[in-house]
MARLO-477137 format. One record per atom (N, C-alpha, C): residue in one letter; atom name; z, x, y. Coordinates in steps of 0.2 Angstrom, whole numbers, plus 5000, padded with zeros to 4 digits. Atoms other than C-alpha are relative to their C-alpha. Layout:
// MARLO-477137
<r resn="A" name="CA" w="Z" u="X" v="Y"/>
...
This chain:
// MARLO-477137
<r resn="M" name="N" w="4993" u="5002" v="4998"/>
<r resn="M" name="CA" w="6283" u="5738" v="6020"/>
<r resn="M" name="C" w="5004" u="5005" v="4996"/>
<r resn="R" name="N" w="4995" u="4996" v="5005"/>
<r resn="R" name="CA" w="6291" u="5746" v="6004"/>
<r resn="R" name="C" w="5001" u="5007" v="5002"/>
<r resn="T" name="N" w="5002" u="4993" v="5000"/>
<r resn="T" name="CA" w="6284" u="5763" v="6008"/>
<r resn="T" name="C" w="5002" u="5001" v="5007"/>
<r resn="L" name="N" w="4997" u="4998" v="4993"/>
<r resn="L" name="CA" w="6290" u="5763" v="6027"/>
<r resn="L" name="C" w="5007" u="5000" v="4999"/>
<r resn="I" name="N" w="4993" u="4999" v="5002"/>
<r resn="I" name="CA" w="6308" u="5760" v="6019"/>
<r resn="I" name="C" w="5000" u="5006" v="5000"/>
<r resn="I" name="N" w="4999" u="4997" v="5005"/>
<r resn="I" name="CA" w="6306" u="5773" v="6007"/>
<r resn="I" name="C" w="4998" u="5007" v="5006"/>
<r resn="L" name="N" w="5002" u="4994" v="4995"/>
<r resn="L" name="CA" w="6298" u="5786" v="6023"/>
<r resn="L" name="C" w="5008" u="5002" v="5005"/>
<r resn="L" name="N" w="4995" u="5000" v="4995"/>
<r resn="L" name="CA" w="6312" u="5780" v="6034"/>
<r resn="L" name="C" w="5007" u="5002" v="4999"/>
<r resn="I" name="N" w="4994" u="4996" v="5003"/>
<r resn="I" name="CA" w="6326" u="5784" v="6022"/>
<r resn="I" name="C" w="4999" u="5007" v="5000"/>
<r resn="A" name="N" w="5000" u="4996" v="4999"/>
<r resn="A" name="CA" w="6319" u="5799" v="6018"/>
<r resn="A" name="C" w="5001" u="5005" v="5006"/>
<r resn="S" name="N" w="5001" u="4997" v="4993"/>
<r resn="S" name="CA" w="6316" u="5805" v="6036"/>
<r resn="S" name="C" w="5008" u="5000" v="5003"/>
<r resn="L" name="N" w="4994" u="5000" v="4995"/>
<r resn="L" name="CA" w="6334" u="5801" v="6041"/>
<r resn="L" name="C" w="5004" u="5005" v="4995"/>
<r resn="A" name="N" w="4996" u="4995" v="5005"/>
<r resn="A" name="CA" w="6342" u="5810" v="6023"/>
<r resn="A" name="C" w="4998" u="5008" v="5003"/>
<r resn="F" name="N" w="5003" u="4995" v="4999"/>
<r resn="F" name="CA" w="6331" u="5825" v="6029"/>
<r resn="F" name="C" w="5004" u="5002" v="5006"/>
<r resn="S" name="N" w="4996" u="4998" v="4996"/>
<r resn="S" name="CA" w="6338" u="5828" v="6047"/>
<r resn="S" name="C" w="5008" u="4998" v="5000"/>
<r resn="A" name="N" w="4993" u="4997" v="4999"/>
<r resn="A" name="CA" w="6355" u="5825" v="6042"/>
<r resn="A" name="C" w="5003" u="5008" v="4996"/>
<r resn="C" name="N" w="5001" u="4992" v="5003"/>
<r resn="C" name="CA" w="6353" u="5839" v="6032"/>
<r resn="C" name="C" w="4999" u="5006" v="5003"/>
<r resn="S" name="N" w="5003" u="4995" v="4995"/>
<r resn="S" name="CA" w="6344" u="5850" v="6043"/>
<r resn="S" name="C" w="5005" u="5001" v="5006"/>
<r resn="K" name="N" w="4998" u="4999" v="4994"/>
<r resn="K" name="CA" w="6356" u="5848" v="6057"/>
<r resn="K" name="C" w="5007" u="5004" v="5000"/>
<r resn="L" name="N" w="4997" u="4995" v="5000"/>
<r resn="L" name="CA" w="6368" u="5862" v="6059"/>
<r resn="L" name="C" w="5006" u="4998" v="5005"/>
<r resn="D" name="N" w="4995" u="5001" v="4996"/>
<r resn="D" name="CA" w="6385" u="5858" v="6067"/>
<r resn="D" name="C" w="5005" u="5005" v="5002"/>
<r resn="I" name="N" w="4999" u="4993" v="4998"/>
<r resn="I" name="CA" w="6387" u="5872" v="6078"/>
<r resn="I" name="C" w="5004" u="4998" v="5007"/>
<r resn="E" name="N" w="4995" u="5002" v="4994"/>
<r resn="E" name="CA" w="6402" u="5873" v="6092"/>
<r resn="E" name="C" w="4995" u="5001" v="5006"/>
<r resn="K" name="N" w="5004" u="5000" v="4995"/>
<r resn="K" name="CA" w="6395" u="5870" v="6109"/>
<r resn="K" name="C" w="5001" u="5006" v="5004"/>
<r resn="D" name="N" w="5000" u="4995" v="4997"/>
<r resn="D" name="CA" w="6392" u="5883" v="6122"/>
<r resn="D" name="C" w="5001" u="5007" v="4997"/>
<r resn="V" name="N" w="5001" u="4993" v="5002"/>
<r resn="V" name="CA" w="6387" u="5897" v="6110"/>
<r resn="V" name="C" w="4992" u="5000" v="5001"/>
<r resn="P" name="N" w="5008" u="4999" v="4999"/>
<r resn="P" name="CA" w="6370" u="5906" v="6115"/>
<r resn="P" name="C" w="4995" u="4999" v="4995"/>
<r resn="Q" name="N" w="5005" u="5002" v="5004"/>
<r resn="Q" name="CA" w="6354" u="5900" v="6109"/>
<r resn="Q" name="C" w="4997" u="5006" v="4993"/>
<r resn="V" name="N" w="5003" u="4993" v="5004"/>
<r resn="V" name="CA" w="6350" u="5918" v="6101"/>
<r resn="V" name="C" w="5006" u="4999" v="4993"/>
<r resn="I" name="N" w="4994" u="5001" v="5005"/>
<r resn="I" name="CA" w="6366" u="5915" v="6091"/>
<r resn="I" name="C" w="4999" u="4993" v="4995"/>
<r resn="K" name="N" w="5002" u="5005" v="5003"/>
<r resn="K" name="CA" w="6361" u="5898" v="6087"/>
<r resn="K" name="C" w="4997" u="5000" v="4995"/>
<r resn="D" name="N" w="5007" u="4996" v="5004"/>
<r resn="D" name="CA" w="6345" u="5904" v="6080"/>
<r resn="D" name="C" w="5002" u="5003" v="4993"/>
<r resn="K" name="N" w="4997" u="4995" v="5005"/>
<r resn="K" name="CA" w="6353" u="5917" v="6069"/>
<r resn="K" name="C" w="5006" u="4997" v="4996"/>
<r resn="I" name="N" w="4993" u="5003" v="5006"/>
<r resn="I" name="CA" w="6367" u="5904" v="6061"/>
<r resn="I" name="C" w="4994" u="4995" v="4996"/>
<r resn="K" name="N" w="5007" u="5003" v="5003"/>
<r resn="K" name="CA" w="6350" u="5894" v="6057"/>
<r resn="K" name="C" w="4999" u="5003" v="4994"/>
<r resn="T" name="N" w="5004" u="4993" v="5004"/>
<r resn="T" name="CA" w="6343" u="5910" v="6048"/>
<r resn="T" name="C" w="5007" u="4999" v="4993"/>
<r resn="F" name="N" w="4995" u="4999" v="5005"/>
<r resn="F" name="CA" w="6360" u="5913" v="6040"/>
<r resn="F" name="C" w="5002" u="4994" v="4996"/>
<r resn="S" name="N" w="4998" u="5005" v="5002"/>
<r resn="S" name="CA" w="6365" u="5895" v="6035"/>
<r resn="S" name="C" w="4994" u="4997" v="4994"/>
<r resn="E" name="N" w="5005" u="5003" v="5006"/>
<r resn="E" name="CA" w="6348" u="5894" v="6023"/>
<r resn="E" name="C" w="4999" u="5007" v="4994"/>
<r resn="S" name="N" w="5000" u="4994" v="5005"/>
<r resn="S" name="CA" w="6351" u="5913" v="6017"/>
<r resn="S" name="C" w="5003" u="4998" v="4994"/>
<r resn="S" name="N" w="4999" u="5001" v="5005"/>
<r resn="S" name="CA" w="6352" u="5912" v="5998"/>
<r resn="S" name="C" w="5007" u="5005" v="4999"/>
<r resn="T" name="N" w="4993" u="4996" v="5002"/>
<r resn="T" name="CA" w="6367" u="5925" v="5999"/>
<r resn="T" name="C" w="5006" u="4997" v="5003"/>
<r resn="I" name="N" w="4994" u="5003" v="4998"/>
<r resn="I" name="CA" w="6379" u="5912" v="6009"/>
<r resn="I" name="C" w="5004" u="4998" v="4996"/>
<r resn="C" name="N" w="4998" u="5005" v="5006"/>
<r resn="C" name="CA" w="6392" u="5905" v="5999"/>
<r resn="C" name="C" w="5003" u="4993" v="5004"/>
<r resn="S" name="N" w="4998" u="5007" v="4997"/>
<r resn="S" name="CA" w="6401" u="5888" v="6001"/>
<r resn="S" name="C" w="5006" u="5002" v="5005"/>
<r resn="D" name="N" w="4994" u="4999" v="4995"/>
<r resn="D" name="CA" w="6415" u="5897" v="6010"/>
<r resn="D" name="C" w="4997" u="5004" v="5007"/>
<r resn="G" name="N" w="5003" u="4998" v="4994"/>
<r resn="G" name="CA" w="6403" u="5904" v="6022"/>
<r resn="G" name="C" w="5001" u="4997" v="5007"/>
<r resn="K" name="N" w="4999" u="5002" v="4993"/>
<r resn="K" name="CA" w="6406" u="5905" v="6041"/>
<r resn="K" name="C" w="4998" u="5005" v="5005"/>
<r resn="V" name="N" w="5000" u="4996" v="4995"/>
<r resn="V" name="CA" w="6403" u="5910" v="6058"/>
<r resn="V" name="C" w="5006" u="5000" v="5006"/>
<r resn="D" name="N" w="4993" u="5001" v="4994"/>
<r resn="D" name="CA" w="6419" u="5917" v="6070"/>
<r resn="D" name="C" w="4999" u="5003" v="5005"/>
<r resn="E" name="N" w="5001" u="4994" v="4995"/>
<r resn="E" name="CA" w="6420" u="5923" v="6086"/>
<r resn="E" name="C" w="5004" u="5002" v="5004"/>
<r resn="Y" name="N" w="4995" u="4995" v="5001"/>
<r resn="Y" name="CA" w="6430" u="5936" v="6091"/>
<r resn="Y" name="C" w="5000" u="5004" v="5007"/>
<r resn="S" name="N" w="4998" u="4994" v="4995"/>
<r resn="S" name="CA" w="6434" u="5946" v="6109"/>
<r resn="S" name="C" w="5001" u="5007" v="4999"/>
<r resn="F" name="N" w="4999" u="4994" v="5003"/>
<r resn="F" name="CA" w="6430" u="5963" v="6106"/>
<r resn="F" name="C" w="4997" u="5007" v="5004"/>
<r resn="Q" name="N" w="5003" u="4994" v="4995"/>
<r resn="Q" name="CA" w="6427" u="5980" v="6117"/>
<r resn="Q" name="C" w="4997" u="4996" v="5005"/>
<r resn="S" name="N" w="5002" u="5003" v="4993"/>
<r resn="S" name="CA" w="6426" u="5968" v="6132"/>
<r resn="S" name="C" w="4994" u="4997" v="5000"/>
<r resn="Q" name="N" w="5006" u="5004" v="5001"/>
<r resn="Q" name="CA" w="6413" u="5958" v="6125"/>
<r resn="Q" name="C" w="5002" u="4994" v="4995"/>
<r resn="T" name="N" w="4999" u="5005" v="5005"/>
<r resn="T" name="CA" w="6412" u="5942" v="6114"/>
<r resn="T" name="C" w="4992" u="5003" v="4994"/>
<r resn="V" name="N" w="5003" u="4999" v="5005"/>
<r resn="V" name="CA" w="6406" u="5945" v="6098"/>
<r resn="V" name="C" w="4999" u="4996" v="4993"/>
<r resn="Y" name="N" w="4998" u="5004" v="5004"/>
<r resn="Y" name="CA" w="6402" u="5935" v="6082"/>
<r resn="Y" name="C" w="4999" u="5001" v="4994"/>
<r resn="V" name="N" w="5001" u="4997" v="5007"/>
<r resn="V" name="CA" w="6405" u="5940" v="6064"/>
<r resn="V" name="C" w="4998" u="4993" v="4995"/>
<r resn="F" name="N" w="5005" u="5004" v="5006"/>
<r resn="F" name="CA" w="6394" u="5932" v="6050"/>
<r resn="F" name="C" w="5001" u="5002" v="4994"/>
<r resn="D" name="N" w="4996" u="5000" v="5004"/>
<r resn="D" name="CA" w="6405" u="5929" v="6036"/>
<r resn="D" name="C" w="4996" u="4996" v="4994"/>
<r resn="P" name="N" w="5005" u="5002" v="5006"/>
<r resn="P" name="CA" w="6395" u="5926" v="6020"/>
<r resn="P" name="C" w="5006" u="4996" v="4995"/>
<r resn="G" name="N" w="4995" u="5002" v="5005"/>
<r resn="G" name="CA" w="6412" u="5921" v="6011"/>
<r resn="G" name="C" w="5000" u="5003" v="4994"/>
<r resn="I" name="N" w="4999" u="4998" v="5004"/>
<r resn="I" name="CA" w="6419" u="5926" v="5995"/>
<r resn="I" name="C" w="5000" u="4998" v="4994"/>
<r resn="N" name="N" w="5000" u="5004" v="5006"/>
<r resn="N" name="CA" w="6417" u="5913" v="5984"/>
<r resn="N" name="C" w="4993" u="5001" v="4994"/>
<r resn="C" name="N" w="5007" u="4998" v="5005"/>
<r resn="C" name="CA" w="6399" u="5921" v="5976"/>
<r resn="C" name="C" w="5001" u="5006" v="5001"/>
<r resn="G" name="N" w="5001" u="4992" v="5001"/>
<r resn="G" name="CA" w="6404" u="5939" v="5978"/>
<r resn="G" name="C" w="5008" u="5004" v="5006"/>
<r resn="A" name="N" w="4995" u="4997" v="4996"/>
<r resn="A" name="CA" w="6418" u="5949" v="5985"/>
<r resn="A" name="C" w="4998" u="5006" v="5003"/>
<r resn="D" name="N" w="5001" u="4991" v="4996"/>
<r resn="D" name="CA" w="6410" u="5965" v="5990"/>
<r resn="D" name="C" w="4994" u="4999" v="5004"/>
<r resn="M" name="N" w="5004" u="5001" v="4995"/>
<r resn="M" name="CA" w="6398" u="5957" v="6003"/>
<r resn="M" name="C" w="5000" u="5002" v="5006"/>
<r resn="T" name="N" w="5001" u="4999" v="4995"/>
<r resn="T" name="CA" w="6396" u="5963" v="6020"/>
<r resn="T" name="C" w="5002" u="4993" v="5004"/>
<r resn="S" name="N" w="5002" u="5005" v="4994"/>
<r resn="S" name="CA" w="6399" u="5953" v="6037"/>
<r resn="S" name="C" w="4998" u="5003" v="5005"/>
<r resn="E" name="N" w="5002" u="4995" v="4996"/>
<r resn="E" name="CA" w="6388" u="5957" v="6050"/>
<r resn="E" name="C" w="5003" u="4998" v="5007"/>
<r resn="V" name="N" w="4999" u="5000" v="4995"/>
<r resn="V" name="CA" w="6394" u="5959" v="6067"/>
<r resn="V" name="C" w="4996" u="5001" v="5006"/>
<r resn="V" name="N" w="5006" u="5001" v="4994"/>
<r resn="V" name="CA" w="6382" u="5953" v="6083"/>
<r resn="V" name="C" w="5004" u="5000" v="5006"/>
<r resn="N" name="N" w="4997" u="5000" v="4993"/>
<r resn="N" name="CA" w="6386" u="5954" v="6102"/>
<r resn="N" name="C" w="4994" u="4993" v="5000"/>
<r resn="S" name="N" w="5005" u="5007" v="5000"/>
<r resn="S" name="CA" w="6380" u="5939" v="6111"/>
<r resn="S" name="C" w="4993" u="5001" v="5002"/>
<r resn="D" name="N" w="5008" u="5001" v="5002"/>
<r resn="D" name="CA" w="6363" u="5943" v="6113"/>
<r resn="D" name="C" w="4998" u="5003" v="4993"/>
<r resn="G" name="N" w="5005" u="5001" v="5007"/>
<r resn="G" name="CA" w="6359" u="5943" v="6094"/>
<r resn="G" name="C" w="5001" u="5008" v="4997"/>
<r resn="E" name="N" w="5002" u="4994" v="5001"/>
<r resn="E" name="CA" w="6360" u="5962" v="6093"/>
<r resn="E" name="C" w="5007" u="5003" v="4995"/>
<r resn="T" name="N" w="4994" u="4998" v="5007"/>
<r resn="T" name="CA" w="6370" u="5970" v="6076"/>
<r resn="T" name="C" w="5004" u="5007" v="5002"/>
<r resn="L" name="N" w="4997" u="4995" v="4998"/>
<r resn="L" name="CA" w="6384" u="5981" v="6080"/>
<r resn="L" name="C" w="5001" u="5004" v="4995"/>
<r resn="G" name="N" w="4999" u="4997" v="5009"/>
<r resn="G" name="CA" w="6389" u="5984" v="6061"/>
<r resn="G" name="C" w="5002" u="4996" v="4998"/>
<r resn="Y" name="N" w="4998" u="5004" v="5006"/>
<r resn="Y" name="CA" w="6395" u="5977" v="6046"/>
<r resn="Y" name="C" w="5008" u="5001" v="4997"/>
<r resn="L" name="N" w="4992" u="4998" v="5003"/>
<r resn="L" name="CA" w="6414" u="5975" v="6040"/>
<r resn="L" name="C" w="5000" u="4998" v="4993"/>
<r resn="G" name="N" w="5002" u="5002" v="5010"/>
<r resn="G" name="CA" w="6418" u="5973" v="6020"/>
<r resn="G" name="C" w="4997" u="5005" v="4998"/>
<r resn="G" name="N" w="5005" u="4997" v="5005"/>
<r resn="G" name="CA" w="6407" u="5978" v="6008"/>
<r resn="G" name="C" w="5004" u="5005" v="4995"/>
<r resn="L" name="N" w="4998" u="4996" v="5007"/>
<r resn="L" name="CA" w="6410" u="5989" v="5992"/>
<r resn="L" name="C" w="5005" u="5004" v="5004"/>
<r resn="A" name="N" w="4996" u="4993" v="4995"/>
<r resn="A" name="CA" w="6418" u="6003" v="6007"/>
<r resn="A" name="C" w="5006" u="4996" v="5004"/>
<r resn="G" name="N" w="4994" u="5002" v="4996"/>
<r resn="G" name="CA" w="6429" u="5990" v="6014"/>
<r resn="G" name="C" w="4999" u="5004" v="5009"/>
<r resn="N" name="N" w="5003" u="4997" v="4994"/>
<r resn="N" name="CA" w="6422" u="5996" v="6030"/>
<r resn="N" name="C" w="5005" u="4995" v="5005"/>
<r resn="T" name="N" w="4995" u="5002" v="4997"/>
<r resn="T" name="CA" w="6434" u="5991" v="6046"/>
<r resn="T" name="C" w="4999" u="5001" v="5007"/>
<r resn="T" name="N" w="5000" u="4996" v="4994"/>
<r resn="T" name="CA" w="6428" u="6001" v="6060"/>
<r resn="T" name="C" w="4992" u="4997" v="5002"/>
<r resn="I" name="N" w="5007" u="5001" v="4996"/>
<r resn="I" name="CA" w="6413" u="5994" v="6073"/>
<r resn="I" name="C" w="5002" u="5005" v="5006"/>
<r resn="N" name="N" w="5001" u="4995" v="4994"/>
<r resn="N" name="CA" w="6406" u="6006" v="6087"/>
<r resn="N" name="C" w="5008" u="5005" v="5000"/>
<r resn="G" name="N" w="4995" u="4995" v="5000"/>
<r resn="G" name="CA" w="6421" u="6018" v="6083"/>
<r resn="G" name="C" w="5008" u="4998" v="5000"/>
<r resn="E" name="N" w="4994" u="5002" v="4997"/>
<r resn="E" name="CA" w="6434" u="6007" v="6085"/>
<r resn="E" name="C" w="5004" u="4992" v="4994"/>
<r resn="D" name="N" w="4998" u="5004" v="5006"/>
<r resn="D" name="CA" w="6446" u="5998" v="6071"/>
<r resn="D" name="C" w="4998" u="4991" v="5003"/>
<r resn="F" name="N" w="5000" u="5008" v="4998"/>
<r resn="F" name="CA" w="6440" u="5978" v="6072"/>
<r resn="F" name="C" w="5007" u="4996" v="5000"/>
<r resn="G" name="N" w="4991" u="5002" v="4999"/>
<r resn="G" name="CA" w="6460" u="5973" v="6069"/>
<r resn="G" name="C" w="5000" u="5001" v="5007"/>
<r resn="N" name="N" w="4999" u="5001" v="4993"/>
<r resn="N" name="CA" w="6460" u="5975" v="6087"/>
<r resn="N" name="C" w="4996" u="4995" v="5004"/>
<r resn="A" name="N" w="5002" u="5004" v="4997"/>
<r resn="A" name="CA" w="6449" u="5962" v="6091"/>
<r resn="A" name="C" w="5004" u="4993" v="5001"/>
<r resn="E" name="N" w="4995" u="5007" v="5000"/>
<r resn="E" name="CA" w="6455" u="5944" v="6096"/>
<r resn="E" name="C" w="4995" u="4994" v="4999"/>
<r resn="Y" name="N" w="5004" u="5004" v="5003"/>
<r resn="Y" name="CA" w="6449" u="5931" v="6087"/>
<r resn="Y" name="C" w="5001" u="4991" v="5004"/>
<r resn="G" name="N" w="5001" u="5003" v="4995"/>
<r resn="G" name="CA" w="6442" u="5917" v="6097"/>
<r resn="G" name="C" w="5000" u="4990" v="4996"/>
<r resn="R" name="N" w="5000" u="5009" v="5002"/>
<r resn="R" name="CA" w="6438" u="5899" v="6088"/>
<r resn="R" name="C" w="4993" u="5003" v="4992"/>
<r resn="T" name="N" w="5008" u="5000" v="5005"/>
<r resn="T" name="CA" w="6425" u="5897" v="6071"/>
<r resn="T" name="C" w="4996" u="4996" v="5001"/>
<r resn="V" name="N" w="5005" u="5002" v="4996"/>
<r resn="V" name="CA" w="6408" u="5893" v="6079"/>
<r resn="V" name="C" w="4997" u="4995" v="4993"/>
<r resn="W" name="N" w="5005" u="5005" v="5004"/>
<r resn="W" name="CA" w="6399" u="5885" v="6062"/>
<r resn="W" name="C" w="5005" u="5002" v="4992"/>
<r resn="K" name="N" w="4998" u="4999" v="5006"/>
<r resn="K" name="CA" w="6406" u="5884" v="6044"/>
<r resn="K" name="C" w="4995" u="4997" v="4994"/>
<r resn="N" name="N" w="5005" u="5003" v="5004"/>
<r resn="N" name="CA" w="6396" u="5879" v="6029"/>
<r resn="N" name="C" w="5002" u="4996" v="4995"/>
């Protein structure tokens, strides 16, 4: 009986830790990418994924955060999971597909660490 209780508690703890709080209506390919991103050793405590409208499409910015590295890049992907480019980094890039990402319209945060 004691072993059963320990197994039950362990399985509940594991399932609570493995569940990601991702906003609804996010494409499955992006959910899968968020799962991989959340398990990355380079993601900081303030890592997040934001949704934008950019160049007539919905894009997602995978921001690792700045609490563990100010010169990291944020990957920009479309709703098919294809990488469009990277923002930030040592060079401070702000251009995706030849356009300043400052023209993007913020939608929402779909996941945060």
